[in-house]
C-alpha positions as CSV (number, residue, x, y, z in Angstrom):
1,M,-32.0,-41.2,26.4
2,K,-29.2,-43.4,25.0
3,S,-30.1,-42.5,21.4
4,R,-29.9,-38.8,22.2
5,K,-26.3,-39.3,23.6
6,K,-25.3,-41.2,20.5
7,K,-26.7,-38.5,18.3
8,L,-24.8,-35.8,20.3
9,L,-21.6,-37.9,20.1
10,F,-22.0,-38.4,16.4
11,L,-22.5,-34.7,15.8
12,A,-19.5,-33.8,17.9
13,I,-17.3,-36.2,16.0
14,L,-18.7,-34.9,12.7
15,A,-18.0,-31.3,13.7
16,L,-14.4,-32.2,14.6
17,I,-13.9,-34.0,11.3
18,F,-15.3,-30.9,9.4
19,L,-13.1,-28.5,11.3
20,T,-10.0,-30.6,10.7
21,A,-10.7,-30.8,7.0
22,C,-11.3,-27.1,6.8
23,S,-8.0,-26.2,8.5
24,S,-5.9,-28.3,6.1
25,I,-7.2,-27.2,2.7
26,V,-4.4,-27.4,0.1
27,N,-4.2,-25.8,-3.3
28,R,-2.9,-27.5,-6.5
29,D,0.7,-26.6,-5.7
30,G,0.5,-28.3,-2.3
31,E,0.4,-25.0,-0.3
32,K,-2.0,-24.7,2.6
33,I,-4.6,-22.1,2.0
34,W,-6.9,-20.6,4.6
35,M,-9.1,-18.2,2.5
36,S,-11.3,-18.8,-0.5
37,E,-11.3,-16.5,-3.5
38,T,-14.3,-14.7,-2.1
39,E,-12.6,-14.2,1.2
40,M,-9.5,-12.9,-0.5
41,S,-11.6,-10.4,-2.5
42,E,-13.3,-9.2,0.7
43,L,-9.9,-8.9,2.4
44,H,-8.6,-6.9,-0.6
45,K,-11.5,-4.4,-0.3
46,K,-10.8,-4.0,3.5
47,E,-7.1,-3.4,2.7
48,Q,-8.0,-0.7,0.2
49,K,-10.2,1.0,2.7
50,L,-7.5,1.0,5.3
51,A,-4.9,2.3,2.8
52,L,-7.3,5.1,1.8
53,Y,-7.7,6.0,5.5
54,I,-3.9,6.2,5.9
55,I,-3.3,8.4,2.9
56,N,-6.2,10.7,3.8
57,H,-5.1,11.1,7.4
58,Y,-1.3,11.1,7.3
59,E,1.3,13.1,5.3
60,D,4.0,11.8,2.9
61,V,2.7,8.3,2.5
62,Q,4.5,6.7,-0.5
63,K,4.1,3.0,0.1
64,I,1.9,0.7,2.2
65,E,2.7,-3.0,2.4
66,F,0.3,-5.4,4.2
67,T,2.7,-7.9,5.8
68,K,0.4,-10.1,7.8
69,I,-3.3,-10.7,8.3
70,S,-4.4,-12.8,11.2
71,R,-6.6,-15.8,10.9
72,K,-9.5,-15.2,13.3
73,P,-12.2,-17.9,13.1
74,F,-15.8,-17.6,14.2
75,G,-16.6,-14.0,13.3
76,Q,-13.8,-12.3,15.1
77,A,-12.1,-9.3,13.5
78,R,-9.0,-9.8,11.4
79,Y,-5.9,-8.1,12.6
80,A,-3.5,-6.5,10.1
81,A,0.2,-5.7,10.3
82,L,1.5,-3.2,7.7
83,L,4.5,-1.3,6.9
84,V,4.3,2.3,5.7
85,N,7.2,3.8,3.7
86,D,9.3,0.7,4.4
87,K,9.9,1.7,8.0
88,I,6.8,2.4,10.0
89,K,5.0,-0.6,11.5
90,I,1.3,-0.3,12.2
91,Y,-1.2,-2.9,13.6
92,T,-4.9,-2.5,13.4
93,D,-8.2,-4.4,13.1
94,L,-9.3,-4.6,9.5
95,D,-13.0,-4.5,10.5
96,D,-12.9,-1.0,12.1
97,S,-15.0,1.6,10.4
98,Y,-13.5,3.9,7.8
99,D,-13.9,6.9,10.0
100,N,-12.4,5.4,13.1
101,Y,-9.4,3.1,12.5
102,Y,-7.3,2.6,15.6
103,L,-3.6,2.4,14.5
104,S,-1.5,0.9,17.2
105,D,1.9,2.0,18.5
106,N,1.2,5.7,17.9
107,P,2.5,5.9,14.2
108,E,3.3,9.6,14.7
109,K,6.3,8.8,17.0
110,D,7.8,6.7,14.2
111,G,7.7,9.5,11.7
112,L,4.1,9.4,10.3
113,K,2.7,12.8,10.7
114,A,-1.1,13.4,10.9
115,K,-2.6,15.8,8.4
116,E,-4.0,19.0,10.0
117,K,-7.1,18.6,7.8
118,P,-7.8,15.1,6.4
119,T,-8.2,14.8,2.7
120,N,-10.9,12.8,0.8
121,L,-8.9,10.9,-1.8
122,Q,-10.8,8.0,-3.4
123,S,-8.0,6.4,-5.3
124,L,-4.7,4.8,-4.4
125,D,-3.0,5.6,-7.7
126,S,-0.6,8.1,-6.1
127,I,1.1,5.5,-3.9
128,T,2.4,1.9,-4.0
129,V,0.2,-0.6,-2.2
130,I,1.4,-4.2,-1.7
131,Y,-1.5,-6.4,-0.7
132,Y,-1.3,-9.5,1.5
133,T,-1.4,-12.7,-0.6
134,G,-1.9,-15.2,2.2
135,K,1.5,-16.7,2.0
């Protein structure tokens, strides 16, 4: 019984050390980083899907800037804050499906008008997109 408690205590301490180390990973420039290259690549794809959703469902979108991405551990959805046309703030989960993004704060009241019939554009070449860099 004592050895089992010791093993559990050891595993708990080991887990705390691991979590502490992971939360303070630093790059060569001394900046804290919280996503690997693979995670940043995945995030970039999700940002692209969200940007495509916005230009296909709303009129007169010229620029989309991802200003903040939340850090959600343990499999929770990442929350994104973005700015459309330098003035319309939108918040949404990045893990929503392409067909059903929920854009908070009713973007239509801030000047973003929904298209009568959504388009099916597959490229973001017609607008400026500024992706989140993690800084």
